N, C-alpha and C positions, 0 to 999 in steps of 0.2 A: 765534556775534554774531546772526545769525538767528531762534534759539529767546529769545533775548532782545528781539531786537523783536516776535517773535509773543508770548508772552507780554505785553508791555507794552499791546497791545493787548486782552488778553481781558477784563479788567477793563469796560471800557468795550461791548466786543461783549455780556456779559454783561446792563450794567444795558439798556442798550439790548431787548436780548429782554424783559426782565422789565416793560419797561413797555409794549413795546406785548400780551405777554398781558393785563396790567393793562387798557389799554384796549378790548382787545375783550372782558373776561370783564363789565366794565362798559357797555358798547354792549348786549350778548347779555341781562344783566342787563336793561337799564332797557327791551328790546322786551318782554321777559317781562311784566312787571309792567305796562305800559304807564304807564308816568311820564314825566311830562312832559322833552322833549329838554333837552339843559342849553342855556345861552344859549350864542352865540355869541363865540369866543375873540378877544380884539384881535386885531388884527392885524399884522402884523409888518412890517419896514421896507420888505420886498421887495412889500408888495399880498397876500398872502396870509396867511390864518391861522395865527395861531402852529402848530406840531405840522404844518400839515397839507404834504402831499406833495402836488408841479406836475409837468408834464409837461415843462413848458420846460427844455431841454437846458440842462446846465448849465455853464459855464466849464473847461476845464481846461487845465493849463500846458504849451508844447508841450514835449517833449521836449528839442528844442534851448535853449531858454529853460530849461528845467530845471538844465541841464547849464552852462551858462552866469552862473543864479544860484546854481549850487555851486563854481563856480570863484572862488577868494579874489581880490580886485585885486590888478593887478601892483604898487601902490603902496602898498599894506598894511605896516605898522608892524613888526615884528620882536617878538614879546611873551617876556617872560623862560617861563625854566622851569625843574624839578629839572635836574640837570644840567652847568647853563649854568656856564661859568667868568667871573667879571667882573673888571675892575678898578677903581677906586675912586679920582679924584684930588679932596682938598680942599685948593687951595691957602693955604698958609698953616698946614694942619695938615697932619703928615706922618703924625701917629699913626692921623690917620684914614683915610687911603689905606692900600691894599692889595690884594690879590690875594682874591676871595671866590669859595666854589662852594653854587650855590644849592642848597639842602637836598633832601631828596623833600619835605620838608613845604613846597615854595619860600618859607622863608626862609635869609637872612644872620643871622649876629650880630660886631655891631661893639660897640667900647670902649664901654663907658659908658651908649651906650641900649640895647642888648640885641639883640633877636632882631628880623629887621623885614621884613614881606612882599613881595616883589619877583614872586611870578611874576604869568605874565597881565599885567604891566604891559610899558610899552614902555620905551624909552632914559630917555624926561624923564619916563614916567612914577614911574620905580624909581628916578630921582636926587631925584625930589620929595620920594617917600615917605622914603628915608636922610635927606634934610634936614628934614623936617618929625619926625622921631624925634631928629635930634639940636641943633636946635631950641631946646628947654629947655635946653641944657648950653653951648651957642656961639652967636654972635650972630655976624652978616654971612656967613653960610655958601654958598660955592660949592659942589656937588658935581656932578662931570662921571662919568659911566659910561660905559666902552669894554665892550665884550665878547670877551672872546679866544677860548672854546671853547663852538661852537655845542651842547655835549651834549643840550640837549632836543629837539632839532628834528629828528627822526627818525619814521620812517615805517616800519610794518608790511608786508610783503611775505605773503602765504600762498597754497596752493593746488598749481595744475601750474608750479610753476618749478624751479629746479636747486638753488637757493639761500634757500628760504625763511627768513624771517629778518627782523630790526631791519637798519633801512639809517639812517643819520645823513649829515645834507648838512650845511654850511658856506651853503649859500646855498637859495634856494627851490626844494623840489621839485618834479618833478613827475613826470607819469605812465607816458609812455616809458624815463625815467632808471632810476626804478624797478624797472620790469620789465625792463629791461636790466640791473640790476644784480644781480637775480634770476633772470636765469639763464635763457633760452627753452630748454624742450624739444621736440625733435625731435618731435613726434607728426603724430599723423594727419591734424587735423582741417584740418591747412594744410600747402605743399611749404616755409616758411620758418619754420614754431614757431611765426609769432605767434598770440597769441589773437586769435577772433575777435570775443570781447566779454571785460569783466571789471566785478566791483563793487567800489566805493570804501563803506565804511562809515566817518560819521564820530561819536563817540560811539558813545548808545547810541539815538539814534533820529533819524539819518539816514542815507540811504543814495544811491546813484547808478548807474545800468546804462549800461557804457558802451560802444556799439558799437563798438569802435575799429577793427576793417576796414573798415568802411562808412567813418568818419570818414577814414581813413588814405588812403584810394582818393578820396572828394571832397577831399582838400586843405585839409578843418578843424581850426582848428590847435587845437583842441579835443579831439585824439585827444594831445597832450601837454598836456594842461592842466595847471595847480600846484595841488599839494596843499598842505591844512593842517598843521603840525606832528598828529603819534600818529592821522594817519589810515590805515587800512587797507586792501592793495588787495590784493580778492583774486579771482585766475585760477581758473578753474571748470575743471575736464576736459574737454579739446575732444574733439570726435565723431572716433572715430576710421576712417579712411577708407584701409584698409588691410586683405589677409586674409593668412592665416599658412598656409604651408604646411610642414607635418608628416609626419615618419616618415621613410622610405626617398627621402631627395632629396639631392643633394651639398650642399645649402646649406640647409638648414634657417633658416626664421623667416618675419617680414615681409617682402610684398610689397605697392608702393602701389595703390591700387587707381586704374584709368585707366579711360574709357569703352569702351576696345577691349580691354581685360584680361580672355581668356580664359581656360579653363580651364587649354589643353594651353600658351598663354604664362604662366599664372601658373607652373606645371612647370616651364617652360623657366627663367626670370628665377631660380629658387631649385636651378638649376645640373640639371635632369634629372634622370631615376633614377638610384638603385644598381642594382648587379647584384642586392642582395638585395633586390628591388623587388618585390612580389604582381601578381597580374592586377588587381586591381579597387582602386577608387581612389574613395571616399567625399567629400563636403562636407556638413560639419555648419552649416547656417543658422540661427542665434537668432533672427535678425531676422523670419523666417518658419515660421520653428518647421518645417522641412525638417530630412530625412536624406536626400542622394539617393548611389547609388551608381551608378556608371559602369565598364568595365571598360577598360581602356592601349584594346584597341585599337580597340573601339568609339568611346573619343575621338581617336584618331589616324585613323580616316575619316571623308573631306572633308564638313567641319559637322557632325560625329559630335558636337562639344558647343555646340553653336548653341541645342540649348534649353535650356541653362543659365546662367544671369543670376548673375551674383557678385555678393554685397553686403558691405560696409565689415563687418569683424569676424569673415566665414566662418570657418571653416576647415577647409584640403583634407590629407584622411589618406591616406598611403599605404603600407599594410602589408606587412610582410615575405613572402616567398614561402613559400607551407605556410601563412600563417595565415589561411585562410578562414572559417575559423572569426569572426575579429576583425569583418569586414563584416557578418556576420550577428547578430553584437551591436553593431552599431553603429543597424544598422537598426530593433532593438527597444528603442532607447532614446531619450528627449525630447533634443533639443539641449543643455538645460541639463544632464544628467544626463551628455551625452557628454561633455561640453566638461572635466568635473570628472575621468572615467576613462579620458579618451581619452591623457592621456600615461603612463597606467599602460600599454594596451593598446598602446601602439605600442611598446613596447621589445623 
């Protein structure tokens, strides 16, 4: 989707670039040939010459106003779409009444009149379109349309959720409901798994970023903003705020990163060392591009690990006893390469 949006802007950027290059070349040629300067360009509506730039700050839409403009009105009428199941009632003409499913082309098929386009029309608008199609064959018609199933009222949720895919609604879809139905992941970006932000795409040319957590903390109702049919909600991967303890510990895995977490506390939360643990412990820090090695006895000394600060995504590796060469290998590898080979070395 982002690629599509990006590609849609390329022709405009290319055109602007060519225009600016042509203007610069023309100005340079004029100065070299001592040709008279061009006549002033007519002023535009804002008082500046057409094409002239100004240092006056341009007004930009406030992010909150942008969200408000993106949210559909609460009383917005539903418009029919493919997959909707409807029932027609035409008093005095039972042959015209019945159930229909709006096809992928947005049409239904009526006796005698043939196909009628009802997509993107409200109930009243679709009823009128059906009446207009039947008028050449019938007089004094009254057409009433009811919706039995909202098959086109769907939202697509993607990204960092347990159940990405299509969600169907019989009512107006909302952002928090879509995220909840998508399934929150227990990720390190937050203790409750709620994403800090998300992006809503609408069509091929509209998108808005929602700072979800800040809206919730401030009690802003836009955190549960109304969505439109066919909106795409994308949950980006959240920042990892945990360290991984691997190797010879009783419970290897992720340990939540807290301000008070130290190296020996991280190992303790991983269940402590096993009987097979070696004498040295290695910390791989991709964020700082460092690999640190410390002995177990040094770590357990008073303030022994005071100089080691843990970062989100760090890997604490405890090799087996007797495999001191693992430490030598780790210290010679870059953190990126270490993360790839760490699992094999710790076996």
